[in-house]
C-alpha positions in Angstrom: -12.2 10.3 17.7 -8.6 11.2 18.9 -5.8 9.1 19.7 -3.0 10.4 21.8 -1.9 13.2 18.7 -3.5 12.0 16.0 -7.4 13.8 16.3 -9.2 12.3 12.7 -12.3 14.0 14.2 -12.6 16.1 11.4 -10.8 14.1 8.2 -13.3 14.0 6.1 -11.3 15.4 3.0 -7.9 14.3 1.5 -7.1 18.2 2.7 -7.7 17.2 6.0 -5.7 14.0 5.6 -2.8 16.1 4.4 -3.3 18.5 7.4 -2.3 15.5 9.7 0.6 13.9 7.8 2.0 17.5 7.9 1.9 17.7 12.0 2.6 13.5 12.0 5.8 13.2 14.0 6.8 10.2 12.7 6.3 11.7 8.9 10.0 11.8 8.3 10.4 8.1 8.9 8.6 7.5 5.4 11.9 8.9 4.0 14.0 5.8 5.0 11.6 3.3 3.1 12.4 2.6 -1.1 8.6 3.0 -2.0 7.9 2.7 -5.4 5.9 5.9 -7.0 2.4 5.8 -7.6 2.0 2.6 -5.4 -0.6 2.8 -2.1 1.2 0.2 0.0 -1.5 -1.5 2.7 0.3 -5.2 3.0 3.1 -4.3 5.6 1.1 -7.2 7.2 2.5 -10.0 4.9 6.2 -8.2 3.4 7.1 -4.8 5.1 8.3 -2.6 2.6 12.3 -2.2 1.5 14.3 0.0 4.0 17.1 2.7 2.3 19.4 1.0 4.1 19.1 -2.8 3.2 20.3 -1.8 -0.5 23.9 -0.5 0.5 23.9 -4.0 3.2 23.3 -6.3 1.1 26.3 -4.7 -1.4 28.4 -4.4 1.6 28.1 -8.0 2.9 28.6 -9.6 -0.3 31.0 -7.4 -1.8 33.0 -6.9 1.6 32.2 -9.0 3.7 31.8 -12.3 1.7 34.0 -10.8 -1.4 37.1 -9.7 0.4 36.8 -10.9 4.0 36.1 -14.9 3.4 35.8 -17.1 5.7 37.4 -14.3 8.3 34.0 -12.6 8.4 32.1 -15.3 10.7 34.8 -13.5 13.3 36.1 -10.1 11.7 32.6 -9.2 10.7 30.7 -10.6 13.4 28.9 -12.8 11.0 28.6 -15.9 14.1 27.2 -13.0 16.5 24.2 -11.6 14.6 21.6 -14.1 15.4 21.6 -13.1 19.3 22.9 -9.4 18.7 19.9 -9.0 16.3 17.7 -11.0 18.9 19.0 -8.2 21.4 17.9 -5.4 19.6 14.8 -6.9 18.7 13.7 -7.5 22.5 12.7 -4.1 23.2 10.0 -4.7 20.7 8.7 -7.2 22.1 8.5 -6.8 26.0 11.7 -9.2 25.9 14.8 -8.8 27.7 18.9 -9.4 27.0 19.5 -13.0 26.2 16.6 -13.9 25.7 16.0 -13.8 21.9 17.6 -15.1 18.9 16.8 -14.4 15.0 17.1 -18.0 13.4 15.3 -20.3 11.3 11.8 -20.0 10.0 8.7 -19.1 12.0 7.2 -22.9 11.6 10.9 -24.3 13.0 10.8 -22.1 15.5 7.4 -22.8 16.8 8.3 -26.6 16.7 10.9 -25.9 19.0 9.2 -23.9 21.3 6.3 -26.8 21.4 8.5 -29.8 21.6 10.5 -27.9 24.9 6.8 -27.2 26.2 5.4 -30.4 25.6 8.8 -31.9 27.4 8.3 -29.2 30.2 5.0 -30.5 30.8 5.6 -34.3 30.3 8.1 -33.8 33.7 5.4 -31.9 35.5 2.3 -34.1 34.5 2.3 -36.6 31.7 -1.4 -37.0 31.9 -1.7 -33.4 30.2 -2.0 -34.2 26.5 -3.5 -31.5 24.6 -2.9 -28.3 22.7 -5.3 -25.7 22.0 -5.5 -23.5 19.4 -7.8 -21.7 17.5 -9.4 -23.3 14.1 -8.5 -19.9 12.6 -4.9 -19.9 13.8 -2.6 -19.7 10.9 -2.4 -22.9 9.2 1.4 -23.9 9.6 1.1 -23.2 13.3 -1.8 -26.0 13.5 0.2 -28.2 10.4 3.4 -27.9 12.5 1.4 -28.6 16.2 -0.2 -32.0 14.4 3.0 -32.8 13.1 4.7 -33.1 16.2 2.1 -34.2 18.1 1.9 -37.3 15.4 5.4 -37.9 15.9 5.9 -37.9 19.3 3.2 -40.9 19.4 2.5 -40.3 23.0 -1.2 -39.8 22.7 -0.9 -35.9 22.3 -4.0 -34.0 19.9 -4.9 -30.6 18.9 -7.9 -29.4 20.2 -9.4 -26.7 17.5 -11.5 -24.0 19.2 -14.3 -22.3 16.9 -14.5 -19.2 19.1 -12.6 -17.0 21.1 -15.2 -17.6 23.9 -14.6 -21.5 23.7 -11.1 -20.5 24.9 -11.8 -20.3 28.8 -13.5 -24.1 28.7 -11.1 -25.5 26.4 -7.9 -25.0 28.6 -8.6 -27.7 31.0 -6.8 -30.4 33.2 -5.9 -32.0 30.2 -4.3 -29.2 28.2 -0.6 -29.1 28.1 -0.1 -26.0 26.0 -2.4 -23.1 24.9 -0.8 -22.7 21.5 -2.2 -19.1 20.2 -1.4 -15.9 17.4 -1.3 -12.9 18.9 -3.1 -10.8 16.3 -5.3 -13.5 13.9 -4.1 -13.1 10.1 -7.6 -13.1 8.4 -9.7 -10.7 11.0 -6.9 -8.5 12.7 -8.5 -9.3 16.2 -6.0 -9.1 18.7 -5.8 -11.4 22.0 -4.9 -10.3 25.5 -2.3 -11.9 25.9 -1.6 -11.1 29.7 -5.4 -12.3 30.6 -4.9 -15.4 28.6 -1.3 -16.6 29.6 -2.6 -15.8 33.4 -5.7 -18.6 32.6 -3.3 -21.1 31.4 -1.3 -20.4 34.3 -4.1 -21.1 36.4 -4.8 -24.3 35.0 -1.5 -25.6 34.5 -0.8 -25.4 31.1 2.4 -23.5 29.3 1.4 -20.3 26.9 3.1 -20.0 23.7 2.9 -17.3 21.4 3.2 -16.6 17.6 3.7 -12.5 17.1 3.6 -12.6 13.6 1.5 -10.0 13.0 2.6 -8.1 16.0 5.9 -7.9 16.3 6.9 -4.4 15.1 3.3 -3.5 15.0 1.7 -3.3 18.5 3.4 -3.1 21.6 4.0 -6.6 23.2 5.1 -7.2 27.1 6.0 -11.0 26.9 7.8 -10.9 30.2 5.1 -8.9 31.7 2.3 -11.3 30.7 4.7 -13.8 32.3 4.5 -15.8 28.7 6.2 -19.1 28.1 7.6 -19.3 24.6 6.8 -16.7 21.4 8.0 -16.8 17.8 7.4 -14.7 15.1 8.9 -13.3 12.0 10.6 -10.0 10.5 9.4 -9.9 7.2 6.5 -8.3 8.0 5.9 -5.3 10.2 9.7 -5.4 11.0 11.1 -5.4 7.4 13.5 -7.7 7.3 13.0 -8.8 3.5 11.8 -11.9 1.6 11.6 -15.1 3.9 14.1 -13.4 6.1 14.8 -15.3 9.3 12.3 -15.6 12.2 12.7 -15.3 16.0 12.0 -17.4 18.7 12.0 -15.8 22.7 13.0 -18.0 25.7 12.5 -16.2 28.9 15.4 -16.9 31.3 13.3 -18.8 33.5 13.0 -21.5 31.1 16.3 -22.0 29.0 17.6 -24.4 31.4 14.8 -26.7 30.7 14.6 -25.6 26.8 15.3 -28.6 25.2 14.2 -29.6 21.2 15.2 -31.8 18.7 16.7 -30.1 16.5 19.8 -30.5 18.0 21.9 -28.9 15.0 25.7 -27.6 15.6 25.2 -24.0 16.3 23.1 -25.0 19.5 26.2 -26.8 20.9 28.0 -25.7 24.0 31.1 -26.0 21.9 30.3 -26.1 18.2 33.9 -25.9 17.0 35.3 -28.8 19.0 33.4 -31.1 16.8 32.6 -33.5 19.4 31.1 -36.7 19.1 27.8 -35.9 21.6 26.0 -33.0 22.1 25.8 -30.9 24.4 23.7 -27.7 24.3 24.4 -24.5 25.3 24.0 -22.2 27.8 21.0 -19.4 27.5 19.4 -18.5 24.3 21.5 -19.9 22.1 20.2 -23.6 22.5 17.3 -22.2 20.3 19.8 -22.1 17.4 20.0 -25.2 14.8 22.1 -25.0 11.8 24.3 -22.7 10.1 23.1 -19.2 10.0 22.1 -17.3 6.3 24.0 -14.7 6.8 23.0 -12.2 4.2 19.7 -12.4 5.1 20.0 -11.7 9.0 21.9 -8.6 7.6 19.0 -7.1 6.3 17.2 -8.0 9.2 19.1 -4.9 11.3 18.2 -2.6 8.4 14.6 -3.2 9.6 15.4 -2.5 13.3 17.6 0.3 13.8 14.4 2.2 12.1 12.4 1.5 15.4 15.3 2.6 17.4 14.3 6.4 16.3 11.0 6.1 17.7 8.7 4.4 20.3 5.9 1.3 20.4 4.0 3.6 22.0 4.2 6.4 19.4 3.9 3.5 16.5 1.0 2.5 18.1 -1.0 5.7 18.6 -0.8 6.4 14.8 -1.5 2.6 13.8 -4.9 2.9 15.6 -5.8 6.7 13.7 -4.9 5.4 10.4 -7.3 1.7 10.9 -10.1 4.4 12.6 -9.7 7.0 9.7 -10.1 3.6 7.2 -13.0 2.0 8.8 -14.9 5.1 9.2 -14.5 6.0 5.5 -14.9 2.8 4.3 -18.3 2.9 5.8 -19.2 6.3 5.0 -17.9 6.3 1.4 -18.4 2.8 0.5 -22.2 2.6 2.4 -23.9 2.1 -0.5 -21.7 -1.7 -0.9 -22.1 -4.9 0.4 -18.7 -4.3 2.6 -18.6 -6.1 6.4 -16.1 -5.1 8.8 -14.6 -8.0 10.3 -11.1 -6.4 12.1 -12.8 -5.6 15.6 -13.7 -1.7 16.5 -12.2 -2.0 19.7 -8.8 -0.7 20.1 -7.7 -3.3 22.7 -8.7 -6.0 20.2 -7.6 -4.8 16.7 -4.2 -5.3 15.8 -2.4 -3.3 12.7 -4.8 -4.2 9.8 -8.4 -4.4 8.4 -10.3 -6.2 6.8 -13.8 -6.1 5.1 -15.8 -9.0 3.2 -17.6 -8.5 0.1 -18.9 -11.0 -2.2 -16.6 -10.6 -4.2 -13.5 -9.4 -2.5 -11.0 -11.4 -4.6 -11.5 -9.6 -7.7 -12.7 -6.3 -5.6 -8.7 -6.5 -4.4 -7.4 -7.6 -7.8 -8.8 -4.1 -9.2 -7.1 -2.1 -6.4 -3.7 -3.9 -7.0 -3.9 -3.1 -10.4 -5.0 0.7 -9.8 -1.9 0.8 -7.4 -3.5 0.1 -3.7 -2.0 -3.0 -2.6 -3.6 -5.1 -0.2 -4.2 -8.9 -0.4 -7.3 -11.7 -0.5 -8.0 -14.3 2.0 -10.2 -16.9 1.6 -13.3 -16.8 2.7 -13.9 -13.2 0.7 -11.7 -11.3 2.8 -9.7 -8.2 1.8 -6.9 -7.4 4.3 -5.4 -3.6 4.4 -2.2 -3.3 6.5 -0.9 0.0 8.2 2.4 0.0 8.9 2.8 3.8 10.8 6.1 3.9 9.9 5.9 4.7 6.2 1.8 5.0 6.3 0.1 8.1 5.6 -3.4 9.4 6.5 -3.4 10.6 2.4 -2.6 7.4 1.3 -5.8 6.2 3.6 -7.8 9.0 2.1 -6.6 7.9 -1.3 -7.0 4.2 -0.9 -10.8 4.2 0.3 -11.6 6.6 -3.0 -10.1 4.3 -5.3 -12.5 1.5 -3.5 -15.0 4.0 -3.9 -14.6 4.4 -7.1 -14.4 0.6 -8.3 -17.5 -0.6 -6.5 -19.8 2.2 -7.7 -18.3 1.7 -11.1 -18.6 -2.3 -11.4 -15.0 -2.1 -12.3 -13.7 -5.5 -11.1 -13.6 -8.8 -13.1 -15.3 -11.5 -11.4 -14.0 -13.8 -13.5 -10.6 -13.4 -12.8 -8.8 -16.9 -11.6 -7.3 -16.8 -8.1 -3.6 -16.9 -8.5 -1.4 -19.2 -6.1 -0.3 -16.2 -4.6 -2.9 -13.3 -3.7 
């Protein structure tokens, strides 16, 4: 198999994988991360690794900008402008334009804003549209937020959950207000055709809201090219912004004048420091903000974003596909004697940057892997997830991870009595 610059056809030995690493044009980027020795980190789809620059940036913000600049740093250090500046830096990774993205709040809060705005637009266009269509397998918080908003509005809105991708076509009917989908499914790694599904929604009068939590920084995204309506996502996975780092929201210019939501905090005011009694929404993307911003967390997001300026999403995608192709091939050949089931699509167009396998004792096997220094994670039911971050994952890491998995399975070296922890 060959993916652009990466030919994994002969990668049947560790030496062959080391040879791929030696020729990898992205290999130098790994040195810009602080990765612990003795660990193969395949969980960047849950929490990205720390950029080396982040520690010094945190020290600077805390010791200098906060410690010495004090409140003056809202102006002198550019704190106030951070959400928009980071948004503009993130925008090229998701096919957005300048002035269309802000980094702020959480993915859940931003989804609430986007859904509220979409429903408000639809209420003016066609008040009879009352359905929000999504997948039952969508990330639970997205469904929780949609259901909560629908209940709070108490205007007859309902959530239509589909159980299979093929059911989306029939579900997006003349009663559908919003099609709300996650671009890459968090369990399976399946990637939707954003342009096709958005076009289908528009043809039937619905708006399309996309969650890019498992896409941004992992796969090429073209929001404007797909003519999507709104999008949200997080920065702590493939964008390496740090644990709990602020999320982002995208509002295209064509929707910005109509964009309104109930979370009208002072940062989304047209004149926040006028301290006026009445609310007047800011112009443009600023109206997607809410309250005071978490400056230290925002500052660290920039350390992750600047790494992407040393490469391109096309180059990252080529390596991602090669890494995941190799992982699938090695698991299916070297672990063939064991009851592993591939969940992630083989087709490149349908695959994100992770690979998921089932195993009857998936949780126990994953805990054994983690104990051996191969960090992936587990999701019900019986799914072991392995995330591949092209910025720092090596082909030799893939080989070593599979060999560790094979050794554990061959020896039965996992404890099926292990209690599942709250965080896995």
